[in-house]
Phi, psi and omega in degrees: 000131174278164180294321180293327182290316185291320178297315182297315175305313177302309181298317182295316175303316177295322181288318180300320177297310183294327178273357180055048176264122183280084174245135177285164180290330179295316175300320180293310178309314178300315181298324184295312188297316182293318180296320177297323182291318180299310191270338179226071185301140178298150187287347187266002173293143184294137173279122190249132168250173177300325176293340181288336187261151172285161180308319185282328177295323182289324180298312173298321177296315178298322176298321176298314181302320182276358176079019180288141178284163182304308184297327177288319179300319183293322183287321181289332174271359178063046175228168176278166180298327180293325173296322177296319183298314183297322182288324177299317180294319179295317176297321179293317183295313176302321181268357175073032177229180183255340192231157173301323177296325177284326179296321178292320170300315181293321179292329173291317180296328184274353185074023176289320178220157179249144177293338183254027181294125179258020181284147173291156179282151175307136183079006179239132181288159175301322180291325175286330179289337177278352182284000000 
């Protein structure tokens, strides 16, 4: 266990206790490891560029960045929700993370998307994006 992980675990335990959140020590340890991995990515993680993603994976990533729901993304891209889930899973694998939220954070770390992006989503007109 690193010093950063121990310090983060203590802070998370104190916060959970103060907020009366019923989390086990094991759950907090897992959260600490995931948090440190997100905010201090190991140097051996693959460097991913836009060219490494398929067009659909990038469209799903942009939808994640825009906060779009799964059903909205599926309808906009003319695919099923299952297909969007598959693209999300492949995107997560490519970025070396477990969840779509982590994928979005990692993509922001890598400069693939910006959190304040005002660009329209693929398949969406500029006028619709401004509404």
